[in-house]
N, CA, C and O atoms as a CHARMM CRD file, in Angstrom:
* protein
*
  248
    1    1 UNK  N    -10.13400  12.79800-226.16300 PROA 1      0.00000
    2    1 UNK  CA    -9.65700  12.13700-224.96300 PROA 1      0.00000
    3    1 UNK  C     -8.26200  12.67600-224.65000 PROA 1      0.00000
    4    1 UNK  O     -7.39300  12.74100-225.52000 PROA 1      0.00000
    5    2 UNK  N     -8.07200  13.05900-223.39800 PROA 2      0.00000
    6    2 UNK  CA    -6.76200  13.57200-222.99600 PROA 2      0.00000
    7    2 UNK  C     -5.76200  12.42400-222.88500 PROA 2      0.00000
    8    2 UNK  O     -6.13800  11.25200-222.86300 PROA 2      0.00000
    9    3 UNK  N     -4.51300  12.77700-222.81600 PROA 3      0.00000
   10    3 UNK  CA    -3.46700  11.76800-222.67400 PROA 3      0.00000
   11    3 UNK  C     -3.66500  10.96900-221.39200 PROA 3      0.00000
   12    3 UNK  O     -3.51300   9.74700-221.39800 PROA 3      0.00000
   13    4 UNK  N     -4.00100  11.63500-220.30000 PROA 4      0.00000
   14    4 UNK  CA    -4.19300  10.94600-219.02500 PROA 4      0.00000
   15    4 UNK  C     -5.37500   9.98000-219.10200 PROA 4      0.00000
   16    4 UNK  O     -5.29800   8.87100-218.57400 PROA 4      0.00000
   17    5 UNK  N     -6.44900  10.37900-219.74200 PROA 5      0.00000
   18    5 UNK  CA    -7.60400   9.49100-219.90300 PROA 5      0.00000
   19    5 UNK  C     -7.23500   8.27100-220.74300 PROA 5      0.00000
   20    5 UNK  O     -7.69500   7.16300-220.46700 PROA 5      0.00000
   21    6 UNK  N     -6.41700   8.46800-221.75500 PROA 6      0.00000
   22    6 UNK  CA    -5.97500   7.34900-222.59000 PROA 6      0.00000
   23    6 UNK  C     -5.09800   6.38900-221.80200 PROA 6      0.00000
   24    6 UNK  O     -5.22900   5.17200-221.93300 PROA 6      0.00000
   25    7 UNK  N     -4.21000   6.93000-220.98900 PROA 7      0.00000
   26    7 UNK  CA    -3.35400   6.08500-220.15600 PROA 7      0.00000
   27    7 UNK  C     -4.20000   5.27700-219.18300 PROA 7      0.00000
   28    7 UNK  O     -3.97000   4.07900-219.01300 PROA 7      0.00000
   29    8 UNK  N     -5.17900   5.91600-218.54000 PROA 8      0.00000
   30    8 UNK  CA    -6.05800   5.20800-217.60700 PROA 8      0.00000
   31    8 UNK  C     -6.84200   4.11700-218.32300 PROA 8      0.00000
   32    8 UNK  O     -7.00300   3.02200-217.78500 PROA 8      0.00000
   33    9 UNK  N     -7.33000   4.39600-219.52000 PROA 9      0.00000
   34    9 UNK  CA    -8.07300   3.40900-220.29700 PROA 9      0.00000
   35    9 UNK  C     -7.17000   2.22700-220.66300 PROA 9      0.00000
   36    9 UNK  O     -7.61000   1.07800-220.64300 PROA 9      0.00000
   37   10 UNK  N     -5.92100   2.50900-220.99500 PROA 10     0.00000
   38   10 UNK  CA    -4.97300   1.44000-221.32200 PROA 10     0.00000
   39   10 UNK  C     -4.70700   0.54800-220.11600 PROA 10     0.00000
   40   10 UNK  O     -4.68700  -0.67600-220.24400 PROA 10     0.00000
   41   11 UNK  N     -4.50300   1.14900-218.95000 PROA 11     0.00000
   42   11 UNK  CA    -4.27500   0.35600-217.74800 PROA 11     0.00000
   43   11 UNK  C     -5.50800  -0.45800-217.38300 PROA 11     0.00000
   44   11 UNK  O     -5.38100  -1.60100-216.94400 PROA 11     0.00000
   45   12 UNK  N     -6.68700   0.10500-217.55600 PROA 12     0.00000
   46   12 UNK  CA    -7.91600  -0.62700-217.28700 PROA 12     0.00000
   47   12 UNK  C     -7.97800  -1.87600-218.17000 PROA 12     0.00000
   48   12 UNK  O     -8.34100  -2.95500-217.70100 PROA 12     0.00000
   49   13 UNK  N     -7.63100  -1.73000-219.42300 PROA 13     0.00000
   50   13 UNK  CA    -7.63000  -2.86800-220.34700 PROA 13     0.00000
   51   13 UNK  C     -6.58100  -3.90000-219.94800 PROA 13     0.00000
   52   13 UNK  O     -6.83000  -5.10300-220.03000 PROA 13     0.00000
   53   14 UNK  N     -5.42500  -3.44400-219.52200 PROA 14     0.00000
   54   14 UNK  CA    -4.37700  -4.37000-219.06800 PROA 14     0.00000
   55   14 UNK  C     -4.84600  -5.15000-217.85100 PROA 14     0.00000
   56   14 UNK  O     -4.68000  -6.36900-217.79700 PROA 14     0.00000
   57   15 UNK  N     -5.43000  -4.46400-216.87000 PROA 15     0.00000
   58   15 UNK  CA    -5.91700  -5.14500-215.66600 PROA 15     0.00000
   59   15 UNK  C     -7.06200  -6.09700-216.00300 PROA 15     0.00000
   60   15 UNK  O     -7.17400  -7.16100-215.39400 PROA 15     0.00000
   61   16 UNK  N     -7.91500  -5.73300-216.96500 PROA 16     0.00000
   62   16 UNK  CA    -9.01100  -6.61200-217.37500 PROA 16     0.00000
   63   16 UNK  C     -8.45000  -7.90100-217.97200 PROA 16     0.00000
   64   16 UNK  O     -8.92300  -8.99400-217.65800 PROA 16     0.00000
   65   17 UNK  N     -7.45400  -7.77100-218.82300 PROA 17     0.00000
   66   17 UNK  CA    -6.84000  -8.95300-219.42300 PROA 17     0.00000
   67   17 UNK  C     -6.11600  -9.79200-218.37100 PROA 17     0.00000
   68   17 UNK  O     -6.19100 -11.02100-218.40300 PROA 17     0.00000
   69   18 UNK  N     -5.42100  -9.14600-217.44600 PROA 18     0.00000
   70   18 UNK  CA    -4.74200  -9.87300-216.37400 PROA 18     0.00000
   71   18 UNK  C     -5.73600 -10.70200-215.56900 PROA 18     0.00000
   72   18 UNK  O     -5.45100 -11.84300-215.20500 PROA 18     0.00000
   73   19 UNK  N     -6.90500 -10.12400-215.29300 PROA 19     0.00000
   74   19 UNK  CA    -7.93700 -10.84900-214.54700 PROA 19     0.00000
   75   19 UNK  C     -8.47200 -12.01600-215.37800 PROA 19     0.00000
   76   19 UNK  O     -8.62100 -13.12300-214.86100 PROA 19     0.00000
   77   20 UNK  N     -8.75600 -11.78200-216.63500 PROA 20     0.00000
   78   20 UNK  CA    -9.28900 -12.83600-217.49900 PROA 20     0.00000
   79   20 UNK  C     -8.28900 -13.97600-217.69200 PROA 20     0.00000
   80   20 UNK  O     -8.68600 -15.13800-217.78300 PROA 20     0.00000
   81   21 UNK  N     -7.00400 -13.65500-217.75400 PROA 21     0.00000
   82   21 UNK  CA    -5.97500 -14.68400-217.94300 PROA 21     0.00000
   83   21 UNK  C     -5.57700 -15.35800-216.62600 PROA 21     0.00000
   84   21 UNK  O     -4.77400 -16.29100-216.62600 PROA 21     0.00000
   85   22 UNK  N     -6.13400 -14.88900-215.50800 PROA 22     0.00000
   86   22 UNK  CA    -5.85100 -15.52000-214.21900 PROA 22     0.00000
   87   22 UNK  C     -4.60200 -15.01600-213.53600 PROA 22     0.00000
   88   22 UNK  O     -4.17100 -15.59300-212.53700 PROA 22     0.00000
   89   23 UNK  N     -4.01500 -13.95800-214.04600 PROA 23     0.00000
   90   23 UNK  CA    -2.83700 -13.38700-213.39100 PROA 23     0.00000
   91   23 UNK  C     -3.23600 -12.78500-212.04400 PROA 23     0.00000
   92   23 UNK  O     -2.52100 -12.92400-211.05200 PROA 23     0.00000
   93   24 UNK  N     -4.38800 -12.11500-212.02500 PROA 24     0.00000
   94   24 UNK  CA    -4.97100 -11.60500-210.78500 PROA 24     0.00000
   95   24 UNK  C     -6.28500 -12.31800-210.53800 PROA 24     0.00000
   96   24 UNK  O     -7.06300 -12.53200-211.46900 PROA 24     0.00000
   97   25 UNK  N     -6.54400 -12.69400-209.27300 PROA 25     0.00000
   98   25 UNK  CA    -7.86000 -13.16800-208.88500 PROA 25     0.00000
   99   25 UNK  C     -8.58300 -11.99700-208.22200 PROA 25     0.00000
  100   25 UNK  O     -8.08100 -10.87300-208.24500 PROA 25     0.00000
  101   26 UNK  N     -9.75100 -12.24400-207.63500 PROA 26     0.00000
  102   26 UNK  CA   -10.50900 -11.14900-207.02000 PROA 26     0.00000
  103   26 UNK  C     -9.71000 -10.46900-205.91000 PROA 26     0.00000
  104   26 UNK  O     -9.73300  -9.24400-205.78600 PROA 26     0.00000
  105   27 UNK  N     -9.00700 -11.25900-205.10600 PROA 27     0.00000
  106   27 UNK  CA    -8.21300 -10.65400-204.03100 PROA 27     0.00000
  107   27 UNK  C     -7.08000  -9.80100-204.58200 PROA 27     0.00000
  108   27 UNK  O     -6.76500  -8.74600-204.03100 PROA 27     0.00000
  109   28 UNK  N     -6.47800 -10.25300-205.65400 PROA 28     0.00000
  110   28 UNK  CA    -5.43100  -9.45500-206.28900 PROA 28     0.00000
  111   28 UNK  C     -5.97100  -8.14900-206.82900 PROA 28     0.00000
  112   28 UNK  O     -5.32600  -7.10600-206.72400 PROA 28     0.00000
  113   29 UNK  N     -7.16400  -8.21000-207.41200 PROA 29     0.00000
  114   29 UNK  CA    -7.79300  -6.99300-207.92700 PROA 29     0.00000
  115   29 UNK  C     -8.14200  -6.04600-206.77800 PROA 29     0.00000
  116   29 UNK  O     -8.00000  -4.82900-206.90200 PROA 29     0.00000
  117   30 UNK  N     -8.59800  -6.61300-205.66300 PROA 30     0.00000
  118   30 UNK  CA    -8.89000  -5.76900-204.48800 PROA 30     0.00000
  119   30 UNK  C     -7.61800  -5.08300-204.00300 PROA 30     0.00000
  120   30 UNK  O     -7.65200  -3.93100-203.57200 PROA 30     0.00000
  121   31 UNK  N     -6.50200  -5.79300-204.07600 PROA 31     0.00000
  122   31 UNK  CA    -5.22400  -5.20300-203.69100 PROA 31     0.00000
  123   31 UNK  C     -4.86900  -4.00600-204.55600 PROA 31     0.00000
  124   31 UNK  O     -4.30200  -3.02800-204.06900 PROA 31     0.00000
  125   32 UNK  N     -5.20200  -4.08200-205.83900 PROA 32     0.00000
  126   32 UNK  CA    -4.94800  -2.94500-206.72800 PROA 32     0.00000
  127   32 UNK  C     -5.79700  -1.74300-206.33700 PROA 32     0.00000
  128   32 UNK  O     -5.35600  -0.60100-206.46700 PROA 32     0.00000
  129   33 UNK  N     -7.01300  -1.99700-205.85800 PROA 33     0.00000
  130   33 UNK  CA    -7.86900  -0.89100-205.40300 PROA 33     0.00000
  131   33 UNK  C     -7.28700  -0.28300-204.13300 PROA 33     0.00000
  132   33 UNK  O     -7.21200   0.93800-204.00200 PROA 33     0.00000
  133   34 UNK  N     -6.87600  -1.13700-203.19800 PROA 34     0.00000
  134   34 UNK  CA    -6.29400  -0.65100-201.93800 PROA 34     0.00000
  135   34 UNK  C     -5.05900   0.20100-202.21000 PROA 34     0.00000
  136   34 UNK  O     -4.83500   1.20500-201.53300 PROA 34     0.00000
  137   35 UNK  N     -4.25400  -0.19600-203.20500 PROA 35     0.00000
  138   35 UNK  CA    -3.04000   0.54800-203.55300 PROA 35     0.00000
  139   35 UNK  C     -3.33000   1.75300-204.43700 PROA 35     0.00000
  140   35 UNK  O     -2.41800   2.49000-204.81100 PROA 35     0.00000
  141   36 UNK  N     -4.60100   1.95100-204.76900 PROA 36     0.00000
  142   36 UNK  CA    -5.05600   3.07800-205.58900 PROA 36     0.00000
  143   36 UNK  C     -4.55900   3.00100-207.03600 PROA 36     0.00000
  144   36 UNK  O     -4.40400   4.02500-207.70100 PROA 36     0.00000
  145   37 UNK  N     -4.31100   1.77300-207.51800 PROA 37     0.00000
  146   37 UNK  CA    -3.98200   1.58300-208.92500 PROA 37     0.00000
  147   37 UNK  C     -5.24800   1.39400-209.75200 PROA 37     0.00000
  148   37 UNK  O     -5.23500   1.58900-210.96800 PROA 37     0.00000
  149   38 UNK  N     -6.34100   1.01600-209.09300 PROA 38     0.00000
  150   38 UNK  CA    -7.60200   0.71300-209.75300 PROA 38     0.00000
  151   38 UNK  C     -8.72300   1.30600-208.91500 PROA 38     0.00000
  152   38 UNK  O     -8.70100   1.21100-207.68800 PROA 38     0.00000
  153   39 UNK  N     -9.69300   1.91200-209.56500 PROA 39     0.00000
  154   39 UNK  CA   -10.82000   2.50100-208.82800 PROA 39     0.00000
  155   39 UNK  C    -11.82700   1.41500-208.47900 PROA 39     0.00000
  156   39 UNK  O    -11.88300   0.38500-209.15100 PROA 39     0.00000
  157   40 UNK  N    -12.62800   1.63300-207.43000 PROA 40     0.00000
  158   40 UNK  CA   -13.69100   0.67400-207.10900 PROA 40     0.00000
  159   40 UNK  C    -14.65300   0.46700-208.28300 PROA 40     0.00000
  160   40 UNK  O    -15.16900  -0.63300-208.47800 PROA 40     0.00000
  161   41 UNK  N    -14.88700   1.51100-209.05200 PROA 41     0.00000
  162   41 UNK  CA   -15.77100   1.39200-210.21600 PROA 41     0.00000
  163   41 UNK  C    -15.15300   0.49700-211.28900 PROA 41     0.00000
  164   41 UNK  O    -15.84300  -0.31000-211.91200 PROA 41     0.00000
  165   42 UNK  N    -13.85400   0.64900-211.49300 PROA 42     0.00000
  166   42 UNK  CA   -13.16900  -0.19100-212.46900 PROA 42     0.00000
  167   42 UNK  C    -13.12400  -1.64000-211.99600 PROA 42     0.00000
  168   42 UNK  O    -13.25700  -2.56100-212.80300 PROA 42     0.00000
  169   43 UNK  N    -12.93900  -1.84700-210.70100 PROA 43     0.00000
  170   43 UNK  CA   -12.98900  -3.19600-210.12900 PROA 43     0.00000
  171   43 UNK  C    -14.32400  -3.84400-210.46600 PROA 43     0.00000
  172   43 UNK  O    -14.36400  -4.98500-210.92800 PROA 43     0.00000
  173   44 UNK  N    -15.41700  -3.12100-210.23700 PROA 44     0.00000
  174   44 UNK  CA   -16.75300  -3.65700-210.51000 PROA 44     0.00000
  175   44 UNK  C    -16.92100  -3.97400-211.99000 PROA 44     0.00000
  176   44 UNK  O    -17.53200  -4.98400-212.34300 PROA 44     0.00000
  177   45 UNK  N    -16.39000  -3.13000-212.84900 PROA 45     0.00000
  178   45 UNK  CA   -16.48200  -3.36800-214.29200 PROA 45     0.00000
  179   45 UNK  C    -15.73700  -4.64200-214.68000 PROA 45     0.00000
  180   45 UNK  O    -16.23800  -5.43000-215.48200 PROA 45     0.00000
  181   46 UNK  N    -14.56400  -4.84700-214.12700 PROA 46     0.00000
  182   46 UNK  CA   -13.72900  -5.99200-214.48700 PROA 46     0.00000
  183   46 UNK  C    -14.24000  -7.28600-213.86600 PROA 46     0.00000
  184   46 UNK  O    -14.37700  -8.29800-214.55300 PROA 46     0.00000
  185   47 UNK  N    -14.52000  -7.25200-212.56700 PROA 47     0.00000
  186   47 UNK  CA   -14.86400  -8.46800-211.83000 PROA 47     0.00000
  187   47 UNK  C    -16.35300  -8.81600-211.96000 PROA 47     0.00000
  188   47 UNK  O    -16.73000  -9.98600-211.89000 PROA 47     0.00000
  189   48 UNK  N    -17.18300  -7.80500-212.14800 PROA 48     0.00000
  190   48 UNK  CA   -18.60700  -8.05800-212.28700 PROA 48     0.00000
  191   48 UNK  C    -19.37600  -8.01900-210.98700 PROA 48     0.00000
  192   48 UNK  O    -20.52900  -8.44600-210.92500 PROA 48     0.00000
  193   49 UNK  N    -18.74000  -7.50600-209.94600 PROA 49     0.00000
  194   49 UNK  CA   -19.42100  -7.32100-208.66500 PROA 49     0.00000
  195   49 UNK  C    -18.85100  -6.08900-207.98400 PROA 49     0.00000
  196   49 UNK  O    -17.72900  -5.66900-208.26600 PROA 49     0.00000
  197   50 UNK  N    -19.63300  -5.52200-207.09300 PROA 50     0.00000
  198   50 UNK  CA   -19.22200  -4.29100-206.41900 PROA 50     0.00000
  199   50 UNK  C    -18.01300  -4.55500-205.53000 PROA 50     0.00000
  200   50 UNK  O    -17.87200  -5.62800-204.94400 PROA 50     0.00000
  201   51 UNK  N    -17.14600  -3.54900-205.44400 PROA 51     0.00000
  202   51 UNK  CA   -15.98100  -3.62300-204.55700 PROA 51     0.00000
  203   51 UNK  C    -16.43300  -3.35700-203.13400 PROA 51     0.00000
  204   51 UNK  O    -17.14000  -2.38600-202.86600 PROA 51     0.00000
  205   52 UNK  N    -16.02100  -4.22400-202.22700 PROA 52     0.00000
  206   52 UNK  CA   -16.29000  -4.03500-200.80200 PROA 52     0.00000
  207   52 UNK  C    -14.94800  -3.90200-200.10700 PROA 52     0.00000
  208   52 UNK  O    -14.12300  -4.81500-200.14100 PROA 52     0.00000
  209   53 UNK  N    -14.74200  -2.76300-199.48100 PROA 53     0.00000
  210   53 UNK  CA   -13.46300  -2.50700-198.81900 PROA 53     0.00000
  211   53 UNK  C    -13.26400  -3.48200-197.66900 PROA 53     0.00000
  212   53 UNK  O    -14.20500  -3.79800-196.94100 PROA 53     0.00000
  213   54 UNK  N    -12.02600  -3.96000-197.50900 PROA 54     0.00000
  214   54 UNK  CA   -11.75200  -4.86700-196.38900 PROA 54     0.00000
  215   54 UNK  C    -11.92400  -4.14600-195.06000 PROA 54     0.00000
  216   54 UNK  O    -11.64500  -2.95300-194.94500 PROA 54     0.00000
  217   55 UNK  N    -12.38200  -4.87900-194.07200 PROA 55     0.00000
  218   55 UNK  CA   -12.54000  -4.29600-192.74600 PROA 55     0.00000
  219   55 UNK  C    -11.33800  -4.65400-191.90600 PROA 55     0.00000
  220   55 UNK  O    -10.71800  -5.69900-192.10200 PROA 55     0.00000
  221   56 UNK  N    -11.01300  -3.79400-190.98000 PROA 56     0.00000
  222   56 UNK  CA    -9.86500  -4.01300-190.11400 PROA 56     0.00000
  223   56 UNK  C    -10.19000  -5.10900-189.10600 PROA 56     0.00000
  224   56 UNK  O    -11.26500  -5.12000-188.50400 PROA 56     0.00000
  225   57 UNK  N     -9.25800  -6.01600-188.93400 PROA 57     0.00000
  226   57 UNK  CA    -9.41700  -7.07200-187.96100 PROA 57     0.00000
  227   57 UNK  C     -9.00400  -6.53200-186.59700 PROA 57     0.00000
  228   57 UNK  O     -7.93700  -5.93600-186.45400 PROA 57     0.00000
  229   58 UNK  N     -9.83600  -6.74000-185.61800 PROA 58     0.00000
  230   58 UNK  CA    -9.47000  -6.34700-184.25400 PROA 58     0.00000
  231   58 UNK  C     -9.27600  -7.59900-183.43200 PROA 58     0.00000
  232   58 UNK  O     -9.90000  -8.63200-183.67300 PROA 58     0.00000
  233   59 UNK  N     -8.40000  -7.48400-182.46000 PROA 59     0.00000
  234   59 UNK  CA    -8.16000  -8.63300-181.60600 PROA 59     0.00000
  235   59 UNK  C     -9.26500  -8.73100-180.57900 PROA 59     0.00000
  236   59 UNK  O     -9.71800  -7.71800-180.04700 PROA 59     0.00000
  237   60 UNK  N     -9.70100  -9.95200-180.29700 PROA 60     0.00000
  238   60 UNK  CA   -10.76300 -10.12000-179.29900 PROA 60     0.00000
  239   60 UNK  C    -10.29000  -9.68000-177.93000 PROA 60     0.00000
  240   60 UNK  O     -9.14300  -9.90700-177.54600 PROA 60     0.00000
  241   61 UNK  N    -11.18500  -9.05200-177.20800 PROA 61     0.00000
  242   61 UNK  CA   -10.83600  -8.61300-175.86400 PROA 61     0.00000
  243   61 UNK  C    -11.05100  -9.76600-174.88900 PROA 61     0.00000
  244   61 UNK  O    -12.04100 -10.49400-174.96800 PROA 61     0.00000
  245   62 UNK  N    -10.10400  -9.91200-173.97300 PROA 62     0.00000
  246   62 UNK  CA   -10.14400 -11.01500-173.02500 PROA 62     0.00000
  247   62 UNK  C    -10.72300 -10.56700-171.73000 PROA 62     0.00000
  248   62 UNK  O    -10.84000 -11.36200-170.79800 PROA 62     0.00000
């Protein structure tokens, strides 16, 4: 395992524990994906459901 792979594995474990301890909820975990700190695949592994990207809100046309 390369150093970078080990670092990524360590962060994945940290985020998993943060989720289990309630530091992050699902929305917080989604925020980590949006910020590119966590991959959608890692989100699914931690949360137990597929990551769905947020959709942009548009203002209703009058």
